[in-house]
N, C-alpha and C positions, 0 to 999 in steps of 0.2 A: 367576391370573390377577385375581381380585379386584384384589389387593394393587397391580397392577399399575398399574390402570385411578385406584386411590387414589393414587398414587403421581402416575403424571400430571398430574391433576387440582392438587394440590399444587402442584407442580413443573412446569408448561407448561414444552412445549421450547422451548427458545433457541438453535436452531441459526443459527452465523455464516452467511452467504452472500455469497459471491463469485461476482459476473457481468460484464457487458460486458466483457469482455478483448481487449486485441486487439494485436500485434506489430508494428513497422514490417521491412520487408526487410532493415534493417540490423542489425536486433537480433541480439550473439549474446555467448550465456551464455558463451563460453570469456575474450569481451571483457569480459564483466560482470566475471568472478571475477580476471582481472589488473589490472584498476584497482580491486579491494575487497582484496583476498588481504590479511591483515596489516597493512591501512591506516584514516584514519580514514572513514567515508562520510557526509555531507554528507548534513541531513534540513532538507528546507523546509515547516515548518508554516504553515500557512493557515486559516484559521477557528479558533472552539473548540467543542468538541462538545461542552463543559459548561459552558452562558453563567454558569451561577450560580457557578464560580468562577474566579478573575481565570487569563486565558490563561498566563504564567507557571508558576501550580502545575499546569495543567495537564500543560503542556508536561515542566515538571523532573519528574512520577509517569508516565507515560507511555515515557519514554525507556528504563526499565529494562527496561520488559514490552517492547518491541520489541529491546530487545538479549537480550533471552532467548527470544524466538522468530527471531531474526534468519535469513537466510541461512545459505545452507553456510560458503560464504568466511569468514575468521576474522578476518569488519571488525567495527570499532567505529564507531554509530550516535554523530554530534552535530549540537547545532543549529548550532553556530562556524563563519562566515565562514573559511578561507582568509585568510592577511593580506597578500597579495598574490595576481593572478589566476594560475585554474591553468586551462590548455587543454589537454586536454579536460577538461571542467566537467561532470562525472559528481554526479551525486543524485539523491535519492529526494523527490519533490515530493509532500506528505498535506494533500488539500483537504476538509476537512471540511463539511456540507453546502452541498455544491458545486449554484453555479445549474443549469437542466438546458441550458443551451446553453453552457457552460465546456467549452472541448476539453482535451484535451493540451497540444497547440501551445501555447496560448495560458497554459499555465499552466507551460509552460518555459520561455517570454519572459517570466514574471516576474507574469501578471495572475492574479489571481483574483477573481470576485463569486459571492454565498451566496445560499440561498435561507431562509426560517426554519428553524430548527432545531424537528428533531420531540420534546418530552419523549419520557427514556426508552427514548430510539433512540439510536446512531453511525450514520451513514453517512460514510461517505469514498472517495474518490476519489485512488488512489495515483496518481502520473507518474513511470519510470526516466526519467528527461532526459539527455543528453550534450550540452553546451552548450545550445542551442536547439529541437534535434530530441525527440521525444519516442518512447522507442527501445518501451517500454511500457506500459500503461494499463489500472487494472484498479477497480474499484467493491466495495466488500463494505462491511453495513453487519448490525449484530445488538443486539439488545436490551442494553442499560447506564445502569448510576444513576449512576456514578463515573470516574475515571479509577484506584482502585482496584480495580475492578469485576474478577471471574474473569473475565467472557466476553468479554474483551476479549485476553487472551494466545490462544487460539483463531484470531480475528477475523485478528491480522497475520500470525501463523503461517499461515494459509490465503491472506490477502492477499499475503504475501512469496512461496511457494510460487508463483503465479501469475505476479506483476512477473519474479521471475526463473527462467523456465523453462528447467529445463536439457536439455528433448528435444528434438532434431534437429528443426530445420524444413522443412519438404516447400518445396520451392522449385515455382514455377509455370511452365512447363507441365507439369503431370504426366505421365511418360508410361509405360504398365503396363508390364510386365516383356514381355506378348506382342505388346506393340507396336512391340518392337526389332528 
């Protein structure tokens, strides 16, 4: 018991937290699967979770972390824009240290603004977009000191599980079985 307490004191708990999630009525996991399975899936990167490093370096180092923790379809994350306009335009937007009044709709329309970052903490607003429509959104945060921090892998794994949820959606109004 004492050894466990000492271990906790030396290595404080640094859990990844995912919250503030929402899904548009149009969200459908099977549509996500069809659009991404065996294909490249564009990531729009906004903000810099580690301002002491160049953004290009952070992006380059985070791409394999995201790929290793990707959602179930056999997709390949990329930052590259397609050479010509694609419709529908499916993409994942990751906004680091977003301002409190930034909405998913604005992110999908290409807007982003930020609040000052907190050193040692990564806070990300993830939005799954189809054209200008936000299909799902979630926030996630964890303590991390750099793009190679091992705490980022579970952060992305949990964020992707929430953003690309495969559970069936309840359609409202929900009528209980006994009411039929």
